[in-house]
N, C-alpha and C positions, 0 to 999 in steps of 0.2 A: 131329499137329504143328500144325495148326489151332487146336487148342483151346489148345496152351502159347500159342502168339501173342496168340490172344487174352487169354488170362489175366496174360500180362505188360504188354500195353497198358492193360490193365483197371486192371493194380497201378503202372502208371506215371502214369495218369489219378489213380487217390485219392491218390497222393502227392503230385502236382502239387497239387492240390485244397487237401488238408491245409499243405502248405507256402505257397499263396496265404492259406488260411485264418488261417495263424499269421501271415504279414504283414500283413494288414488290422489283426488284432487287435494286433500291435506297433505298429501305426501309430495305432490310437485310443486306444493306450495312451498311446503319446509325444504325442498331441493332449492328450488328458486331463490327462498331467502337466503341458505345457505351460500349459497354462487353468488346471490348480492353479496352477502357480506363479505366474503372472502376477497372477491374481486381481482385485482392485478396491481404489477408495482411497475414501471418503467424506468429501467437501468440503464445509464447511457455511462458505458464502464471503458477505459484505457487499459485494464488489466486483460491479460490475454493467454490464458493458464485454462487446460482442460479439468483440472482439479476444482478450480473457480463455478466453470459449468456443473460438475457436479453437485456441487456445496448448492448451486441457486436450484437444482432439482427436488436437492433434501428438502429446500426450504418448501417448494409447493408442496411437497407433501403434506408437511407436517403440518401446512397453515394452509393449504389449499388456496392461496395466492398465486395466481400467477405471473410469470416475472418476462416482461416481453425484453429482450436485449438487443442495446445496438453497441458495436464495439466500434472502437475509432482512438487515433492519436485524443491526448487530453487537449494542448489545442484546439483542432477540430472537433472534439466534442463542446470545449466550452464559446467556440464561437459560433455553432449550429445553435447552442440553446438559446445564446443573443439574439441571433438571426429570427427562432422561431419566436421569440419576443413573449407576450402571455398566452399564445397558442399553444406556446411547447407542451408536446406530451411529457418532457422529460418531469421524474418523482426523485430520481437517485443519480447523484454524478460520485464515481468511484474514477479515484485516481492515483498514479504514483507520484511522489515526493511531496514534501509540503510547499515546494517553489512552486509547484501547478492547481495546489490548492488554493495558495494563496492568488494567482491569478483568475481563478474561480472566484474567491473575493473582490476582487477588483474589479472584474465583469460585473458586480452585484447578481449574481444568479442563486446563492445561496441565502436560504431562510435558516433564522435561529431555530435550533430546537433543545427543548428542556425535556431532559430523562431523566429519571434517576437511575435505571437501569443503564445508560451510556455513562454518566456520571460515575457512579460506583464501579464501573467496570475497567475505563479505559481513565491511566492516572491524567492528571492535571495537564502534566509537560506534553501530552501525546493529543491533547485536543484544544480547537481553538477556544480562547477566554468566554468567550459567548454564543457558544453550543452551533456555530455555524460548519462544523466539519469536527470528523469523528476519528481517530488514528486507529488501522485495522491491523497492520502488521509493521516489525523493523527491519531495519538493514544497517549495519554498523559499516563505518566507511575507515577501511583498516590500511596499514602500512605492509608491505608483505617484501622480502629480501629472498637472493640464491643462496640457499642452505650449504653450497658447495663453494662459497666465495666465504662463508660466512658472516655473521651479522655485523653490518658497518658498529664500530667502537660507538658512535652518536647515534644513535636510534629508538631512543623511549617516546617522545613527544611529537608532535607536526610541527613545533618548533624547528626540530632537528630535519627537516626535510631542505630549513636553509642554512642550516650550517656548513661552513669551509670545505669541511670534512668530506661532505658526500659529494662533493663538486666532481659532475660527469657521471651521474651516478642514477640520477630521478629521470623515471618516465613517468607521466599523467598524460590525460584527457585535455581535450582543449578548452578553455575558458569558457566557452559556448555552451558545454556540458552541464545540466541542470544538477546534477550532480556535485558538480566541482565549485556551481554557483552557488548551492545550499550550503556546501563546506566553507566557501569561503564566506557568508552570512553569518555562520557560525564564529567565524575569524572575527567581522567586525564587530558581533554584538558582544564578546567576550573584551576583545582590544581594542577599540576602537578603530576607526578609517586608516589613521595613518600609520600603526603597529601592524595592522594586517597586511598593508600596501609594502613595507619594509621586509615582512614575511615572504609575500609572493614575490619580492624582485631577488630575493635570496634563493628561490626553489627557481624560479627564472633561468639565474646563474649557474644551478647546479644540474640543469636538462641534460640527459646525454641523448638527446633528440627531441627534436620538435613534436611536441603534443598531437599527439594522432592517436585513433582506432579505437576499440571501445576496453572495457573494464576487462574483457576475456583477452584482448590481444596484449593489454600489460601484463597480461598473468604470464603470457605464454612467451613474451618479451625477456622476463625475469628469469623464468626457465632456462630459457637457452641461453642466458647469460648477457643478452645485447645489453640489458639494463639491469644495473646495481640493484635498485629500489623499486618501489611504484605505488599506485594508492588504488584500490579495488574497494567495493562494495563487497560483503561476506559471501553473498547468496550465489556471487558467480565463482568463489573459490569454494562453495558446499557442492557446486554441482559436477565442479570434478571430483572430489571426493567420491561422492553417490552415486557417478557414472560407474556401467559396467564395462567401458573400454578401461583395457589397463594402461592404454596409453595417456589417456588422460588423468588414472590414477597417478600416472611418474612424474605428470606435470605436477598434481596436487603435494605430490612427496616432497619434489625440488624444493619448494619453496616455503619460507619460513614467514611465520605472522606474528606482526609486531600491535597491540592495539593501546593506541595512543592516550598519553597525559593519563594513567593511571594513579599517578600520585596527586594530579590535581581535579581540573574539572569532568575527566576520564571523557571515553570516545566517542566522537560525534556521529548521532543516529538519524536516520530519515526515516519517514513513512510512508505507505498508500494509507489511503483515507477515503470518506467516503462524506457526504452533505447530503442535505434533502433540496430540492430545487425550488426558488421561491416558485408561489402558484402551482406548487405541484397538486395534479386532479388527484392523486391518491396520496395523499400527505399521510394520511392515518397508517395506510399498507408502508408506506415509506420508511416511517417510523420503525415498523414492527421490524423491516427487513433490515435494519442498521443494527438494531438491539441486536437481532439473531446474529447477526456478522460476528457479535463480540462471545458468542456462547462458545464454551470453552471446545464444542466439536466440532465450531466452524473455523473457529482459531487453531484448531488443528489441521484442519484442511491448509490454512495458510502457510501455518509452519512448515507441510510436508510437500504442499503443490510446488513452492517454489523456495524454500530451503531457507526461508525468512524466520524472523525472531518474531513471537507473538506479542502484540501488544499488552493482550491482557495479562496482569501477574500470574505467575502459578502455573503458567499452560507451559508444559515442557516444547524446546524448538528440538526441529527433528535431528536426526540421531548425527547426520551430517555434518552439523552446522554444529552440535556440541561437540567435535571433535578437534575443531578452531579455537575451542580455548573461551573458559568462563571472564567476564570482563565488567567494569565499572562505566555504566554510559555517561554518557554528557547528556543531565536531566534542562537544558534549555528548553524554552517553551518553544513547539516545531513553527507558531507561527509567528515567531521571530526571523526565523530563515527565510519567509518568505516577504515582511517588512523590510529588510536590510538586501533581497533580493536586488534592487537598483544599486545600490551602493559599491555593492559587492562587484557586480561588471564592472563598475565606473572604477574600482581599485586593479582590477583585471588589466584594464585598457591602460592606466596611469602606469602600472608593471611592468608592459609589454610582453607578458601572457596571452600567447596567440587562442 
């Protein structure tokens, strides 16, 4: 009897052990499957903001998809993807300015994405007509003036930068700057090359100094009185407003902001955007990632991280951006900023804009 009981007990222990091993194997298989499903996504980005990194971490926490990030300038990333060819590990390209998205398009490295989520979240004018890229955030290119000197009598539109009454007042970046190229591309789109060239010649005639520095330099030059008016992106101004440095706050307070063409086509806007790379090894995850970047929480990261305007309607910009004022924006499709880029450069050259 004892022998029978021992055999029964031993058998039960063996069965229990086998069952436990099967359960462990099942759990390991399930975990392996989960990891395999989640996978990874390789992101090439020309944006360099800490809040973007926090955003990527949250994407991984929410989806289990690991992000492998490579950061560099947009042109360098485009060339890298081209040189890597069919063996490129790149899944997603993120860059600033529609003009650079167009350069990626011209390099034939982006693939068409059809997504109901992206089509419903991102307005048509902020995405490529064929789904090669989607806008994620916006910035407006505005005119600023020195408050102490007062707003010039003729200064409501981009056209007014060329008005003779503003002779010797205008400061602006070089014609090689991508923001100015995109602005000129929008002028070509709306007015045609000839009218855009006439405008550019008028602006050149009104220069207070040769084109130089960056947008921050233009703000400081207007605040100091060296320049009467300048053209800058809104997020540079908002940085001064949001700063904890009283000196920078004072600079922000010393300049007034004009959102041009409010009675016409609206103020020129540009975008940061993302596209899926052709041959992406993790295409499904790449699409999920870009869709995630249009969710409200992610849009708030873009808005607060670099004081940009969210691309998705209904998401509020950062408080510092709100202080600059509300405005009507030009809804020219951003793809035209790229398509007219070459003509914009030729217009600058003919107008003598360095």
